[in-house]
C-alpha positions in Angstrom: -45.1 12.3 5.7 -47.6 9.5 5.3 -45.6 7.3 7.8 -46.5 9.8 10.6 -50.2 8.9 10.1 -49.8 5.2 9.8 -48.0 4.2 13.0 -44.8 6.2 12.6 -43.5 9.2 14.4 -44.6 7.8 17.8 -48.3 7.5 16.8 -49.6 4.1 17.9 -51.2 1.9 15.3 -54.3 1.3 17.3 -56.7 3.3 19.5 -56.1 0.9 22.4 -55.9 2.2 25.9 -52.2 2.8 26.6 -52.6 2.3 30.3 -54.1 -1.2 29.8 -51.3 -2.2 27.4 -48.7 -1.0 30.0 -50.4 -3.0 32.7 -50.5 -6.1 30.5 -46.8 -5.5 29.6 -45.9 -5.3 33.3 -48.0 -8.4 34.2 -46.5 -10.4 31.3 -42.9 -9.8 32.5 -43.9 -10.8 36.1 -45.3 -14.1 34.8 -42.3 -14.6 32.6 -39.9 -14.1 35.5 -41.8 -16.5 37.8 -42.0 -19.1 35.1 -38.3 -18.7 34.2 -37.2 -19.1 37.8 -39.4 -22.2 38.3 -38.1 -23.7 35.0 -34.5 -22.9 36.0 -34.6 -24.8 39.2 -36.8 -27.7 38.0 -36.0 -28.5 34.4 -33.4 -31.2 33.4 -30.3 -29.9 31.6 -31.3 -31.1 28.2 -34.6 -29.2 28.3 -32.8 -26.0 29.4 -30.7 -25.9 26.2 -33.6 -26.7 24.0 -36.0 -24.2 25.5 -33.4 -21.5 25.7 -33.3 -20.8 22.0 -37.1 -20.6 21.7 -37.5 -18.6 24.9 -34.8 -16.1 23.9 -36.3 -15.5 20.5 -39.9 -15.5 21.9 -39.1 -12.9 24.6 -37.4 -10.7 22.1 -40.4 -10.8 19.7 -42.8 -10.2 22.6 -40.8 -7.2 23.8 -40.9 -5.8 20.2 -44.6 -6.4 20.0 -45.2 -4.4 23.2 -42.8 -1.6 22.0 -44.9 -1.4 18.7 -48.2 -1.3 20.7 -46.9 1.3 23.1 -44.8 3.5 20.8 -45.7 2.9 17.2 -43.6 2.0 14.2 -40.8 4.4 14.8 -40.2 3.1 18.4 -40.3 -0.5 16.9 -37.6 0.3 14.4 -35.5 2.0 17.1 -35.8 -1.0 19.5 -35.4 -3.7 16.8 -31.6 -3.3 16.3 -30.6 -3.7 20.0 -33.2 -6.5 20.6 -31.8 -8.5 17.6 -28.2 -7.9 18.7 -28.9 -8.9 22.3 -30.9 -12.0 21.2 -28.0 -13.1 18.9 -25.4 -12.6 21.6 -27.5 -14.6 24.1 -28.0 -17.4 21.6 -24.2 -17.6 20.8 -22.5 -16.9 24.1 -24.7 -18.7 26.7 -24.1 -22.5 27.2 -25.7 -24.9 29.5 -23.8 -27.7 31.3 -24.8 -31.1 30.1 -24.1 -32.5 33.6 -25.5 -30.1 36.1 -27.6 -27.8 33.9 -26.0 -24.6 35.1 -26.2 -21.6 32.8 -22.7 -20.5 31.7 -21.8 -17.1 30.3 -18.5 -15.3 30.1 -18.2 -12.2 32.3 -17.3 -10.4 29.0 -19.1 -10.8 25.7 -16.5 -13.2 24.4 -14.9 -15.8 24.7 -17.7 -18.4 25.0 -17.1 -20.5 28.0 -15.7 -24.0 27.4 -16.1 -25.4 30.9 -18.9 -25.2 33.5 -18.4 -22.6 36.1 -20.3 -24.8 38.7 -19.0 -28.3 38.1 -16.0 -27.9 35.7 -17.6 -30.2 33.1 -16.7 -29.7 29.4 -19.5 -27.6 27.8 -18.8 -28.9 24.3 -19.4 -32.5 25.4 -22.8 -33.9 24.3 -25.2 -35.3 26.9 -25.5 -38.5 24.9 -22.7 -41.1 25.0 -21.1 -41.7 21.6 -21.3 -45.0 19.8 -17.8 -46.2 20.9 -18.6 -45.9 24.6 -21.9 -47.8 24.1 -20.0 -50.6 22.3 -17.5 -50.8 25.2 -20.2 -51.1 27.8 -21.9 -53.9 25.8 -18.8 -56.1 25.6 
């Protein structure tokens, strides 16, 4: 019963204007989409893989923050499970090609792609040459 008065049962935790929060929510996603598209086309492959982890977790947390502000604690709990599952799936099933930087995802949830859909490169290969290949070049 107390939870209904402290942010549960759809009651928002703050007396903020819901229209303003909704507008900020919409504007935030527009900025994120524009920044994501620019980053996708301009960033080097190594950066894409590094930023992907932080961006995926950050966007999930940002979404949950807006859900909490717009819908309260009950809405937050309801949205948390799918957001965590989607975030985990994105972190485990998406791979970036070390050669061309293309984002690779299976058309199904699993299996995780092993080769780049764009250039055919091995996705498990590291972008750094191993010590043996450096030694061969130095001889």
